[in-house]
TORRONU-907803 format. One record per residue: residue in one letter; x, y, z of N, C-alpha, C, O in turn. Coordinates in steps of 0.02 Angstrom, whole numbers, padded with zeros to 5 digits, always signed. Layout:
BEGIN
AXYZXYZXYZXYZ
...
***
This chain:
BEGIN
M+02319-01012+04102+02265-01021+04137+02243-00932+04166+02285-00890+04184
R+02186-00924+04163+02166-00853+04181+02159-00857+04255+02141-00904+04290
Q+02181-00788+04273+02184-00773+04345+02109-00755+04379+02066-00725+04347
V+02103-00776+04438+02034-00757+04466+02057-00708+04499+02108-00706+04534
L+02010-00659+04487+02015-00593+04524+01960-00568+04578+01929-00515+04578
A+01958-00619+04620+01913-00609+04675+01920-00660+04722+01942-00715+04705
D+01901-00644+04798+01924-00674+04853+01878-00737+04857+01895-00787+04889
Y+01814-00731+04818+01754-00782+04839+01740-00819+04757+01737-00787+04705
T+01735-00875+04763+01735-00904+04690+01659-00964+04714+01638-00984+04768
V+01640-00973+04651+01578-01009+04660+01566-01047+04588+01578-01022+04533
S+01540-01111+04597+01527-01146+04524+01461-01113+04502+01423-01088+04544
I+01447-01115+04435+01389-01105+04404+01329-01129+04444+01283-01092+04462
S+01333-01208+04459+01294-01248+04483+01275-01222+04565+01218-01223+04589
E+01329-01201+04597+01304-01181+04667+01283-01117+04656+01245-01098+04701
L+01293-01074+04612+01257-01013+04594+01189-01020+04594+01150-00988+04630
K+01172-01073+04544+01101-01085+04539+01044-01101+04604+00987-01082+04615
K+01091-01144+04638+01055-01151+04712+01031-01093+04746+00970-01089+04755
N+01067-01046+04766+01047-00997+04810+01094-00945+04810+01141-00940+04850
P+01074-00890+04743+01115-00829+04743+01123-00784+04788+01178-00757+04796
S+01063-00768+04828+01051-00731+04881+01103-00745+04944+01140-00705+04972
A+01090-00817+04957+01151-00824+05006+01219-00811+04995+01259-00795+05040
L+01236-00819+04927+01299-00822+04908+01316-00738+04905+01371-00719+04924
L+01275-00700+04884+01305-00626+04911+01307-00604+04975+01349-00561+04988
V+01260-00630+05031+01276-00621+05092+01340-00645+05121+01374-00609+05157
Q+01357-00703+05105+01413-00733+05120+01483-00694+05091+01536-00697+05122
A+01477-00666+05043+01526-00628+05006+01527-00559+05053+01583-00535+05058
S+01487-00534+05079+01479-00472+05110+01491-00415+05065+01524-00367+05086
G+01471-00416+05012+01490-00354+04965+01553-00358+04924+01569-00312+04887
S+01596-00423+04932+01653-00416+04885+01631-00460+04823+01581-00494+04829
P+01667-00460+04765+01657-00484+04710+01644-00555+04709+01679-00583+04752
I+01611-00591+04680+01611-00684+04657+01630-00679+04606+01614-00636+04565
A+01681-00736+04597+01700-00754+04530+01654-00817+04515+01657-00857+04561
V+01619-00833+04471+01593-00884+04446+01630-00925+04384+01639-00906+04326
L+01649-00985+04414+01682-01028+04375+01651-01087+04344+01616-01125+04377
N+01663-01096+04278+01646-01144+04235+01702-01193+04227+01755-01168+04206
H+01702-01255+04238+01758-01298+04228+01832-01268+04258+01886-01277+04231
N+01822-01234+04317+01868-01198+04364+01900-01152+04324+01961-01146+04330
K+01869-01116+04281+01892-01044+04254+01848-00999+04268+01791-01021+04277
P+01855-00935+04274+01827-00883+04276+01757-00878+04210+01774-00874+04151
A+01714-00879+04220+01666-00870+04166+01622-00804+04182+01581-00783+04141
A+01631-00779+04234+01583-00713+04254+01605-00700+04316+01631-00742+04353
Y+01593-00625+04335+01606-00600+04391+01534-00574+04425+01491-00544+04392
L+01530-00588+04488+01451-00561+04513+01484-00492+04565+01524-00493+04612
V+01457-00450+04540+01483-00390+04600+01421-00350+04625+01369-00353+04592
P+01425-00316+04678+01360-00294+04710+01341-00231+04662+01382-00208+04622
A+01276-00206+04670+01254-00144+04617+01292-00081+04631+01309-00036+04592
D+01303-00086+04697+01338-00014+04706+01408-00013+04684+01434+00040+04666
T+01443-00072+04686+01507-00075+04657+01501-00072+04581+01541-00040+04547
Y+01451-00103+04556+01442-00093+04478+01430-00016+04444+01447+00003+04388
E+01392+00022+04498+01390+00083+04470+01460+00132+04475+01476+00177+04437
V+01485+00114+04521+01548+00164+04542+01602+00132+04474+01638+00174+04446
M+01605+00059+04452+01638+00041+04410+01622+00089+04329+01667+00107+04291
M+01544+00101+04317+01525+00115+04260+01555+00195+04254+01587+00223+04209
D+01529+00219+04319+01557+00300+04334+01632+00313+04294+01647+00351+04248
L+01675+00259+04338+01756+00262+04319+01761+00259+04253+01795+00301+04223
M+01721+00202+04213+01742+00207+04155+01720+00260+04106+01753+00279+04058
E+01671+00278+04122+01642+00361+04088+01691+00415+04100+01702+00460+04060
H+01723+00408+04161+01783+00465+04184+01835+00446+04130+01863+00488+04095
V+01846+00387+04127+01920+00379+04088+01902+00394+04018+01946+00421+03986
E+01835+00380+03983+01827+00402+03923+01823+00472+03905+01853+00496+03858
L+01786+00503+03942+01791+00573+03950+01864+00604+03938+01882+00637+03889
A+01904+00584+03997+01972+00591+04001+02008+00578+03928+02051+00616+03907
K+01990+00526+03897+02022+00509+03823+02008+00571+03784+02053+00611+03767
R+01942+00578+03770+01924+00639+03737+01941+00686+03735+01951+00714+03681
L+01952+00718+03801+01980+00781+03820+02053+00794+03792+02074+00845+03763
E+02091+00731+03807+02159+00732+03777+02167+00743+03717+02205+00787+03697
E+02126+00699+03672+02130+00706+03603+02117+00773+03578+02152+00798+03535
R+02065+00803+03606+02049+00864+03599+02099+00932+03608+02097+00982+03573
Q+02135+00921+03655+02193+00954+03669+02257+00938+03631+02300+00981+03623
L+02265+00873+03607+02305+00873+03559+02298+00900+03483+02341+00919+03444
E+02227+00896+03477+02213+00925+03410+02225+01002+03406+02241+01033+03355
S+02213+01027+03465+02225+01109+03463+02284+01125+03465+02304+01176+03438
A+02322+01086+03495+02395+01103+03488+02424+01100+03422+02458+01148+03403
L+02415+01050+03383+02433+01041+03326+02400+01103+03275+02428+01125+03225
S+02342+01124+03297+02315+01171+03244+02348+01236+03231+02326+01274+03188
***
């Protein structure tokens, strides 16, 4: 069974009824969207998503830097 990584959960049908109210209720916390009681998606605030994308970009840049440093050391 997949772990739910959010304090708030909602079914897909509940999400369809009033998504704005759910966002207000969660107060900026992620919401797990469940399909047959399994996480199908996560709904996160735009600010949180932007931070996540920035972090992923930093991780990718760090990997590239590490690869280049390793290549230089081997040359």
